[in-house]
OpenMM code with the backbone's topology and positions (N, CA, C; nanometers):
from openmm import Vec3, app, unit

residues = "SER ILE GLU MET PHE GLU ALA VAL GLY GLU ALA TYR TRP PRO THR TYR PHE GLU LYS VAL ARG SER ALA LEU VAL PRO GLY GLY MET ALA GLY LEU GLN ILE ILE THR ILE ALA ASP GLU HIS PHE GLU SER TYR ARG LYS GLY SER ASP PHE ILE GLN GLN TYR ILE PHE PRO GLY GLY MET LEU PRO SER THR THR ALA LEU ALA GLU HIS THR GLY ARG VAL GLY LEU GLU ILE THR ARG LYS VAL ALA PHE GLY ARG ASP TYR ALA ARG THR LEU ALA LEU TRP GLY GLU ARG PHE GLU THR ALA TRP ASP GLY ILE ARG GLN LEU GLY PHE ASP GLU ARG PHE ARG ARG VAL TRP ARG TYR TYR LEU GLY TYR CYS GLU ALA GLY PHE ARG SER GLY SER THR ASP VAL VAL GLN LEU ALA LEU ARG ARG SER".split()
positions = [
    Vec3(23.3521, -9.0261, 1.1879),
    Vec3(23.2607, -9.0321, 1.1247),
    Vec3(23.1257, -8.9830, 1.1967),
    Vec3(23.0386, -8.9046, 1.1294),
    Vec3(22.9057, -8.8554, 1.1941),
    Vec3(22.7860, -8.8955, 1.1275),
    Vec3(22.7187, -8.9868, 1.1363),
    Vec3(22.5997, -9.0100, 1.0779),
    Vec3(22.5945, -9.0865, 0.9642),
    Vec3(22.6984, -9.1402, 0.9315),
    Vec3(22.6907, -9.2103, 0.8153),
    Vec3(22.7009, -9.3434, 0.8120),
    Vec3(22.7305, -9.3934, 0.9273),
    Vec3(22.7518, -9.5435, 0.9636),
    Vec3(22.5863, -9.6318, 0.9534),
    Vec3(22.4828, -9.5269, 0.9512),
    Vec3(22.3455, -9.5861, 0.9123),
    Vec3(22.3053, -9.6030, 0.7698),
    Vec3(22.4009, -9.5384, 0.6856),
    Vec3(22.3710, -9.5768, 0.5514),
    Vec3(22.4687, -9.6730, 0.4908),
    Vec3(22.5486, -9.7720, 0.5781),
    Vec3(22.6597, -9.8530, 0.5400),
    Vec3(22.5720, -9.9794, 0.5184),
    Vec3(22.4867, -10.0068, 0.5806),
    Vec3(22.3937, -10.1611, 0.5469),
    Vec3(22.4654, -10.2679, 0.6479),
    Vec3(22.3780, -10.3473, 0.7150),
    Vec3(22.4309, -10.4177, 0.8135),
    Vec3(22.5200, -10.5426, 0.7245),
    Vec3(22.5269, -10.5821, 0.6364),
    Vec3(22.5982, -10.6616, 0.5796),
    Vec3(22.7314, -10.6354, 0.5688),
    Vec3(22.7565, -10.4735, 0.5625),
    Vec3(22.8938, -10.4329, 0.5630),
    Vec3(22.9331, -10.3581, 0.6824),
    Vec3(22.8552, -10.4007, 0.7847),
    Vec3(22.9154, -10.3545, 0.9372),
    Vec3(23.0615, -10.4354, 0.9722),
    Vec3(23.0967, -10.5417, 0.9226),
    Vec3(23.2064, -10.5971, 0.9632),
    Vec3(23.3114, -10.5266, 0.8702),
    Vec3(23.3026, -10.5037, 0.7627),
    Vec3(23.4047, -10.4476, 0.6980),
    Vec3(23.4215, -10.3054, 0.7362),
    Vec3(23.3278, -10.2359, 0.7418),
    Vec3(23.3198, -10.0760, 0.8110),
    Vec3(23.4194, -10.0794, 0.9328),
    Vec3(23.4034, -10.1833, 1.0439),
    Vec3(23.4469, -10.1770, 1.1587),
    Vec3(23.6266, -10.2385, 1.1363),
    Vec3(23.6306, -10.3009, 1.0260),
    Vec3(23.7448, -10.3861, 1.0008),
    Vec3(23.8503, -10.2385, 0.9418),
    Vec3(23.7667, -10.1806, 0.8535),
    Vec3(23.8381, -10.0479, 0.8003),
    Vec3(23.9146, -9.9456, 0.9209),
    Vec3(23.7953, -9.9208, 0.9982),
    Vec3(23.8394, -9.8184, 1.1154),
    Vec3(23.9557, -9.9115, 1.1964),
    Vec3(23.9392, -10.0129, 1.2277),
    Vec3(24.0582, -10.0752, 1.2754),
    Vec3(24.1798, -10.0404, 1.2286),
    Vec3(24.2063, -10.0700, 1.0976),
    Vec3(24.3032, -10.0843, 1.0127),
    Vec3(24.3688, -9.9528, 0.9917),
    Vec3(24.2831, -9.8515, 1.0227),
    Vec3(24.3356, -9.7347, 0.9966),
    Vec3(24.4098, -9.6546, 1.1172),
    Vec3(24.3717, -9.7326, 1.2570),
    Vec3(24.4505, -9.6999, 1.3655),
    Vec3(24.5777, -9.7727, 1.4060),
    Vec3(24.6747, -9.7153, 1.4620),
    Vec3(24.7602, -9.7747, 1.5186),
    Vec3(24.7217, -9.8417, 1.6544),
    Vec3(24.7858, -9.9450, 1.7133),
    Vec3(24.7497, -9.9896, 1.8315),
    Vec3(24.7452, -9.8882, 1.9197),
    Vec3(24.6267, -9.8922, 2.0083),
    Vec3(24.6174, -9.7922, 2.1004),
    Vec3(24.5497, -9.6417, 2.0533),
    Vec3(24.5212, -9.6506, 1.9316),
    Vec3(24.4760, -9.5324, 1.8491),
    Vec3(24.3301, -9.5077, 1.8663),
    Vec3(24.2859, -9.3915, 1.8628),
    Vec3(24.1389, -9.3485, 1.9035),
    Vec3(24.0654, -9.3362, 1.7778),
    Vec3(23.9332, -9.3498, 1.7646),
    Vec3(23.8240, -9.3005, 1.6532),
    Vec3(23.7131, -9.2682, 1.7240),
    Vec3(23.6583, -9.1570, 1.6720),
    Vec3(23.5108, -9.1055, 1.7316),
    Vec3(23.4083, -9.1400, 1.6183),
    Vec3(23.3101, -9.1707, 1.6679),
    Vec3(23.1921, -9.2155, 1.5632),
    Vec3(23.0703, -9.1510, 1.6428),
    Vec3(22.9800, -9.1009, 1.5552),
    Vec3(22.8423, -9.0472, 1.6156),
    Vec3(22.7292, -9.1452, 1.5210),
    Vec3(22.6615, -9.2093, 1.5786),
    Vec3(22.5662, -9.2969, 1.5382),
    Vec3(22.4352, -9.2905, 1.5787),
    Vec3(22.3182, -9.2973, 1.4879),
    Vec3(22.1784, -9.2967, 1.5400),
    Vec3(22.1650, -9.4318, 1.5552),
    Vec3(22.1011, -9.4693, 1.6768),
    Vec3(22.0597, -9.6137, 1.7200),
    Vec3(21.9406, -9.6521, 1.7636),
    Vec3(21.9011, -9.7519, 1.7416),
    Vec3(21.7639, -9.7866, 1.7952),
    Vec3(21.7659, -9.8926, 1.9186),
    Vec3(21.6850, -9.8762, 1.9864),
    Vec3(21.6625, -9.9222, 2.1588),
    Vec3(21.6892, -10.1070, 2.0911),
    Vec3(21.7758, -10.1658, 2.1859),
    Vec3(21.8148, -10.2773, 2.1860),
    Vec3(21.6706, -10.3719, 2.1743),
    Vec3(21.5609, -10.3429, 2.2334),
    Vec3(21.4330, -10.4147, 2.2449),
    Vec3(21.3569, -10.4229, 2.1270),
    Vec3(21.4040, -10.3053, 2.0366),
    Vec3(21.3364, -10.3218, 1.8939),
    Vec3(21.4096, -10.3506, 1.7878),
    Vec3(21.5404, -10.3910, 1.7999),
    Vec3(21.6340, -10.4107, 1.6922),
    Vec3(21.5941, -10.5474, 1.6299),
    Vec3(21.5542, -10.6563, 1.6755),
    Vec3(21.5177, -10.7698, 1.5790),
    Vec3(21.4119, -10.7422, 1.5268),
    Vec3(21.3019, -10.6623, 1.5666),
    Vec3(21.1879, -10.6848, 1.4883),
    Vec3(21.2199, -10.5551, 1.3772),
    Vec3(21.2982, -10.4687, 1.3955),
    Vec3(21.3410, -10.3522, 1.2994),
    Vec3(21.3986, -10.3973, 1.1927),
    Vec3(21.4964, -10.4927, 1.2266),
    Vec3(21.5907, -10.5271, 1.1217),
    Vec3(21.5322, -10.6370, 1.0348),
    Vec3(21.4329, -10.6722, 1.0619),
    Vec3(21.3486, -10.7829, 0.9856),
    Vec3(21.2509, -10.6836, 0.8849),
    Vec3(21.2155, -10.5889, 0.9072),
    Vec3(21.1003, -10.4913, 0.8263),
    Vec3(21.1817, -10.4133, 0.7521),
    Vec3(21.0972, -10.3147, 0.7026),
    Vec3(21.1368, -10.1755, 0.6443),
    Vec3(21.0311, -10.0659, 0.6941),
    Vec3(21.1171, -9.9881, 0.7627),
    Vec3(21.0145, -9.8557, 0.8180),
    Vec3(21.0068, -9.7395, 0.7398),
    Vec3(20.9507, -9.6448, 0.7642),
    Vec3(20.9523, -9.5257, 0.6657),
    Vec3(21.0623, -9.4756, 0.6268),
    Vec3(21.1391, -9.4540, 0.7027),
    Vec3(21.2990, -9.3822, 0.6550),
    Vec3(21.3574, -9.4785, 0.5766),
    Vec3(21.3548, -9.6104, 0.5777),
    Vec3(21.4218, -9.7107, 0.5077),
    Vec3(21.3423, -9.7091, 0.3794),
    Vec3(21.2063, -9.6958, 0.3640),
    Vec3(21.1510, -9.6958, 0.2552),
    Vec3(21.1450, -9.5691, 0.1540),
    Vec3(21.1437, -9.4928, 0.2075),
    Vec3(21.1468, -9.3196, 0.1544),
    Vec3(21.2637, -9.2198, 0.1591),
    Vec3(21.3464, -9.2510, 0.2586),
    Vec3(21.4690, -9.1621, 0.2725),
    Vec3(21.5756, -9.2078, 0.2642),
    Vec3(21.6175, -9.3077, 0.3285),
    Vec3(21.7542, -9.3905, 0.3007),
    Vec3(21.7353, -9.5401, 0.2779),
    Vec3(21.6900, -9.5495, 0.1486),
    Vec3(21.6968, -9.6867, 0.1289),
    Vec3(21.8185, -9.7563, 0.1583),
    Vec3(21.8317, -9.9049, 0.2185),
    Vec3(21.9268, -9.9835, 0.2400),
    Vec3(21.9742, -9.9289, 0.3757),
    Vec3(21.9273, -9.8378, 0.4227),
    Vec3(21.9758, -9.7966, 0.5558),
    Vec3(21.9444, -9.8845, 0.6789),
    Vec3(22.0123, -9.8802, 0.7866),
    Vec3(21.9994, -9.9638, 0.8873),
    Vec3(22.0586, -9.9074, 1.0187),
    Vec3(21.9588, -9.8976, 1.1428),
    Vec3(22.0294, -9.8384, 1.2466),
    Vec3(22.0697, -9.9739, 1.3566),
    Vec3(22.1917, -9.9728, 1.3778),
    Vec3(22.2255, -10.0518, 1.4911),
    Vec3(22.1805, -10.0270, 1.6282),
    Vec3(22.1793, -10.1307, 1.6974),
    Vec3(22.1288, -10.1111, 1.8438),
    Vec3(22.2690, -10.0914, 1.9183),
    Vec3(22.2841, -10.0630, 2.0407),
    Vec3(22.4012, -10.0378, 2.1097),
    Vec3(22.4733, -10.1810, 2.1436),
    Vec3(22.4039, -10.2855, 2.1465),
    Vec3(22.4495, -10.3930, 2.1615),
    Vec3(22.5116, -10.4598, 2.0446),
    Vec3(22.4654, -10.4515, 1.9500),
    Vec3(22.5028, -10.4816, 1.8062),
    Vec3(22.6575, -10.4071, 1.7752),
    Vec3(22.6587, -10.2619, 1.8207),
    Vec3(22.7637, -10.1932, 1.8046),
    Vec3(22.8883, -10.2590, 1.8832),
    Vec3(22.8420, -10.2858, 1.9942),
    Vec3(22.9366, -10.3506, 2.0908),
    Vec3(23.0047, -10.4823, 2.0367),
    Vec3(22.9128, -10.5417, 2.0010),
    Vec3(22.9430, -10.6888, 1.9337),
    Vec3(23.0568, -10.6732, 1.8085),
    Vec3(22.9923, -10.5774, 1.7162),
    Vec3(23.0753, -10.5891, 1.6065),
    Vec3(23.1873, -10.5098, 1.6240),
    Vec3(23.2014, -10.3986, 1.7066),
    Vec3(23.3498, -10.3325, 1.7379),
    Vec3(23.4436, -10.4488, 1.8308),
    Vec3(23.3850, -10.5195, 1.8931),
    Vec3(23.4718, -10.6034, 1.9744),
    Vec3(23.5215, -10.7127, 1.8472),
    Vec3(23.4609, -10.7456, 1.7690),
    Vec3(23.5155, -10.8710, 1.6925),
    Vec3(23.6186, -10.8590, 1.6190),
    Vec3(23.6534, -10.6979, 1.6047),
    Vec3(23.7619, -10.6710, 1.5111),
    Vec3(23.8722, -10.5973, 1.6070),
    Vec3(23.8707, -10.6127, 1.7424),
    Vec3(23.9690, -10.5441, 1.8292),
    Vec3(23.9452, -10.3927, 1.8536),
    Vec3(23.8233, -10.3607, 1.8539),
    Vec3(23.7897, -10.2004, 1.9075),
    Vec3(23.7172, -10.2243, 2.0355),
    Vec3(23.7774, -10.1288, 2.1068),
    Vec3(23.7029, -10.1238, 2.2537),
    Vec3(23.6231, -9.9988, 2.2326),
    Vec3(23.4941, -10.0069, 2.2824),
    Vec3(23.4324, -9.8903, 2.3322),
    Vec3(23.4675, -9.8153, 2.4593),
    Vec3(23.5167, -9.7211, 2.4475),
    Vec3(23.6038, -9.6737, 2.5876),
    Vec3(23.4943, -9.5582, 2.6430),
    Vec3(23.4228, -9.4945, 2.5647),
    Vec3(23.3263, -9.4019, 2.6158),
    Vec3(23.2183, -9.3701, 2.5160),
    Vec3(23.1003, -9.3507, 2.5700),
    Vec3(22.9593, -9.3521, 2.5120),
    Vec3(22.9002, -9.2300, 2.5584),
    Vec3(22.8567, -9.1208, 2.4762),
    Vec3(22.7819, -9.0454, 2.5392),
    Vec3(22.6510, -9.0433, 2.4290),
    Vec3(22.5442, -9.0374, 2.5130),
    Vec3(22.4127, -9.0350, 2.4661),
    Vec3(22.3280, -8.9332, 2.4534),
    Vec3(22.2457, -8.8562, 2.3535),
    Vec3(22.1794, -8.7606, 2.3715),
    Vec3(22.0415, -8.7462, 2.2782),
    Vec3(21.9883, -8.8489, 2.2818),
    Vec3(21.8851, -8.8595, 2.1796),
    Vec3(21.7625, -8.7374, 2.2172),
    Vec3(21.7442, -8.7257, 2.3529),
    Vec3(21.6329, -8.6289, 2.3766),
    Vec3(21.7023, -8.4741, 2.3430),
    Vec3(21.8274, -8.4555, 2.3420),
    Vec3(21.8386, -8.3102, 2.2994),
    Vec3(21.8244, -8.3282, 2.1499),
    Vec3(21.8644, -8.4506, 2.0951),
    Vec3(21.8438, -8.4500, 1.9420),
    Vec3(21.6826, -8.4095, 1.8799),
    Vec3(21.6006, -8.4594, 1.9798),
    Vec3(21.4700, -8.4528, 1.9429),
    Vec3(21.4517, -8.3102, 1.9444),
    Vec3(21.4984, -8.2036, 1.9957),
    Vec3(21.4705, -8.0668, 2.0118),
    Vec3(21.5440, -8.0311, 1.8684),
    Vec3(21.6300, -8.0799, 1.8360),
    Vec3(21.7031, -8.0244, 1.7196),
    Vec3(21.6201, -8.0520, 1.5828),
    Vec3(21.5585, -8.1431, 1.5826),
    Vec3(21.4561, -8.1985, 1.4879),
    Vec3(21.3416, -8.1155, 1.4947),
    Vec3(21.2919, -8.0811, 1.5976),
    Vec3(21.1865, -7.9898, 1.6033),
    Vec3(21.2286, -7.8438, 1.5576),
    Vec3(21.3302, -7.8054, 1.5716),
    Vec3(21.3841, -7.6702, 1.5261),
    Vec3(21.3896, -7.6845, 1.3824),
    Vec3(21.4680, -7.7909, 1.3412),
    Vec3(21.4650, -7.7999, 1.1829),
    Vec3(21.3153, -7.7922, 1.1205),
    Vec3(21.2307, -7.8467, 1.1832),
    Vec3(21.0989, -7.8645, 1.1188),
    Vec3(21.0395, -7.7122, 1.1292),
    Vec3(21.0784, -7.6393, 1.1869),
    Vec3(21.0096, -7.4894, 1.2120),
    Vec3(21.0780, -7.4227, 1.1246),
    Vec3(21.2211, -7.4346, 1.0879),
    Vec3(21.2868, -7.3648, 0.9905),
    Vec3(21.2380, -7.4164, 0.8490),
    Vec3(21.2228, -7.5423, 0.8478),
    Vec3(21.1751, -7.5775, 0.6983),
    Vec3(21.0503, -7.4974, 0.6619),
    Vec3(20.9590, -7.5124, 0.7611),
    Vec3(20.8208, -7.4234, 0.7395),
    Vec3(20.8465, -7.2817, 0.7133),
    Vec3(20.9448, -7.2267, 0.7960),
    Vec3(20.9758, -7.0956, 0.7674),
    Vec3(21.0168, -7.0883, 0.6253),
    Vec3(21.0994, -7.1699, 0.5807),
    Vec3(21.1534, -7.1563, 0.4552),
    Vec3(21.0826, -7.2036, 0.3390),
    Vec3(20.9726, -7.2507, 0.3508),
    Vec3(20.8880, -7.3252, 0.2424),
    Vec3(20.8641, -7.2396, 0.1381),
    Vec3(20.8431, -7.1228, 0.1458),
    Vec3(20.8023, -7.0493, 0.0034),
    Vec3(20.9340, -7.0697, -0.0816),
    Vec3(21.0316, -7.0294, -0.0316),
    Vec3(21.1723, -7.0484, -0.1002),
    Vec3(21.1777, -7.1781, -0.1586),
    Vec3(21.1771, -7.2792, -0.0961),
    Vec3(21.1864, -7.4112, -0.1149),
    Vec3(21.0991, -7.4546, -0.2335),
    Vec3(20.9825, -7.4214, -0.2239),
    Vec3(20.8818, -7.4309, -0.3181),
    Vec3(20.9210, -7.3738, -0.4662),
    Vec3(20.9558, -7.2600, -0.4412),
    Vec3(21.0293, -7.1721, -0.5821),
    Vec3(21.1149, -7.2472, -0.6231),
    Vec3(21.2001, -7.3503, -0.5679),
    Vec3(21.2860, -7.3978, -0.6342),
    Vec3(21.2394, -7.5473, -0.7170),
    Vec3(21.1268, -7.5506, -0.7125),
    Vec3(21.0461, -7.6623, -0.7799),
    Vec3(20.9937, -7.7839, -0.6965),
    Vec3(21.0049, -7.7602, -0.5650),
    Vec3(20.9582, -7.8695, -0.4755),
    Vec3(20.8104, -7.8776, -0.4549),
    Vec3(20.7181, -7.9719, -0.4501),
    Vec3(20.5928, -7.9846, -0.4495),
    Vec3(20.5452, -8.0022, -0.3072),
    Vec3(20.4192, -8.0087, -0.2856),
    Vec3(20.3563, -8.0242, -0.1547),
    Vec3(20.3787, -8.1789, -0.1076),
    Vec3(20.3861, -8.2770, -0.1999),
    Vec3(20.4362, -8.4074, -0.1661),
    Vec3(20.5670, -8.4188, -0.0744),
    Vec3(20.6545, -8.3446, -0.1545),
    Vec3(20.7885, -8.3128, -0.1012),
    Vec3(20.7983, -8.2579, 0.0543),
    Vec3(20.6787, -8.1825, 0.0712),
    Vec3(20.7038, -8.1051, 0.1962),
    Vec3(20.6312, -8.1911, 0.2764),
    Vec3(20.5035, -8.2657, 0.2320),
    Vec3(20.4600, -8.3541, 0.3303),
    Vec3(20.5519, -8.4911, 0.3900),
    Vec3(20.6539, -8.5249, 0.3061),
    Vec3(20.7114, -8.6555, 0.3215),
    Vec3(20.8285, -8.5740, 0.4284),
    Vec3(20.8779, -8.4262, 0.4056),
    Vec3(20.9714, -8.3999, 0.5086),
    Vec3(20.9191, -8.3547, 0.6450),
    Vec3(20.7921, -8.3360, 0.6343),
    Vec3(20.7335, -8.2735, 0.7400),
    Vec3(20.7086, -8.4028, 0.8377),
    Vec3(20.6818, -8.5128, 0.7696),
    Vec3(20.6389, -8.6687, 0.8504),
    Vec3(20.7770, -8.7024, 0.8806),
    Vec3(20.8839, -8.7042, 0.8174),
    Vec3(21.0215, -8.7625, 0.8364),
    Vec3(21.0597, -8.6821, 0.9523),
    Vec3(21.0839, -8.5388, 0.9777),
    Vec3(21.1156, -8.4814, 1.1050),
    Vec3(21.0463, -8.5041, 1.1931),
    Vec3(20.9347, -8.5136, 1.1785),
    Vec3(20.8350, -8.5316, 1.3240),
    Vec3(20.8533, -8.6940, 1.3644),
    Vec3(20.8568, -8.7937, 1.2789),
    Vec3(20.9037, -8.9286, 1.2933),
    Vec3(21.0059, -8.9516, 1.3787),
    Vec3(21.1363, -8.8789, 1.3168),
    Vec3(21.2455, -8.8877, 1.4140),
    Vec3(21.2413, -8.8108, 1.5292),
    Vec3(21.1996, -8.6860, 1.5485),
    Vec3(21.1648, -8.6434, 1.6765),
    Vec3(21.0908, -8.7367, 1.7759),
    Vec3(20.9762, -8.7864, 1.7258),
    Vec3(20.9194, -8.8777, 1.8226),
    Vec3(20.9916, -8.9827, 1.8804),
    Vec3(21.0660, -9.0425, 1.7720),
    Vec3(21.1681, -9.1490, 1.8039),
    Vec3(21.2644, -9.1328, 1.9085),
    Vec3(21.3165, -8.9939, 1.9047),
    Vec3(21.4057, -8.9574, 1.9947),
    Vec3(21.3614, -8.9358, 2.1288),
    Vec3(21.2316, -8.8704, 2.1291),
    Vec3(21.1597, -8.8359, 2.2402),
    Vec3(21.1458, -8.9404, 2.3262),
    Vec3(21.0690, -9.0515, 2.2669),
    Vec3(21.0439, -9.1713, 2.3286),
    Vec3(21.1453, -9.2665, 2.3519),
    Vec3(21.2634, -9.2603, 2.3229),
    Vec3(21.3676, -9.3447, 2.3525),
    Vec3(21.3805, -9.4443, 2.2646),
    Vec3(21.2890, -9.4693, 2.1474),
    Vec3(21.2909, -9.5724, 2.0547),
    Vec3(21.4404, -9.5633, 1.9769),
    Vec3(21.4858, -9.4507, 1.9398),
    Vec3(21.6083, -9.4248, 1.8883),
    Vec3(21.6641, -9.3272, 1.9661),
    Vec3(21.8109, -9.3437, 1.9588),
    Vec3(21.9039, -9.2532, 2.0369),
    Vec3(22.0153, -9.2073, 1.9417),
    Vec3(22.0943, -9.0972, 1.9803),
    Vec3(22.1945, -9.0535, 1.9031),
    Vec3(22.3385, -9.0716, 2.0094),
    Vec3(22.4351, -9.1650, 1.9731),
    Vec3(22.5323, -9.1788, 2.0677),
    Vec3(22.6504, -9.1377, 1.9887),
    Vec3(22.7468, -9.1018, 2.0648),
    Vec3(22.8878, -9.0442, 2.0303),
    Vec3(22.9846, -9.1540, 2.1024),
    Vec3(23.0480, -9.2344, 2.0186),
    Vec3(23.1455, -9.3434, 2.0778),
    Vec3(23.2967, -9.3039, 2.0651),
    Vec3(23.3747, -9.3057, 2.1506),
    Vec3(23.5220, -9.3245, 2.1505),
    Vec3(23.5593, -9.4745, 2.1430),
    Vec3(23.6301, -9.5060, 2.0471),
    Vec3(23.6787, -9.6429, 2.0063),
    Vec3(23.8348, -9.6404, 2.0125),
    Vec3(23.8841, -9.7332, 2.0659),
    Vec3(24.0357, -9.7648, 2.1052),
    Vec3(24.0784, -9.8866, 2.0112),
    Vec3(24.1749, -9.8937, 1.9445),
    Vec3(24.2099, -10.0173, 1.8787),
    Vec3(24.3063, -10.1059, 1.9922),
    Vec3(24.2767, -10.2170, 2.0057),
    Vec3(24.3537, -10.3089, 2.0951),
    Vec3(24.5096, -10.3138, 2.0788),
] * unit.nanometer
topology = app.Topology()
chain = topology.addChain("A")
for resn in residues:
    res = topology.addResidue(resn, chain)
    for name in ("N", "CA", "C"):
        topology.addAtom(name, app.Element.getBySymbol(name[0]), res)
């Protein structure tokens, strides 16, 4: 699963991980790539609504790595490997922003307006800043069913 977990919604995290577990034989492995929020921001983040939750992914919710470990452990999944690369992802977002601007004339011809452009500029910049600062990260997890 690559970056779809964030759209599941916190209320459905137990169901999601139970489904992952049930799809694996004992000792079976699964790989996930998930955008996370820093542990120290998780409690305040989950009580509010940020720009992305409001305008880009309504109902979306980033987990912290601690929350992931708790939820996977409850259903008998062990995190056997974690690779974090948020700072690299910041560069990816910067490149996406550059390409968006380069392609803007063609995008506009498809019927998109300046408001759309501003929202996407802000979204890409907001995400880039989060990854650069370490407030958000992107992790690849290897999970093993107990």
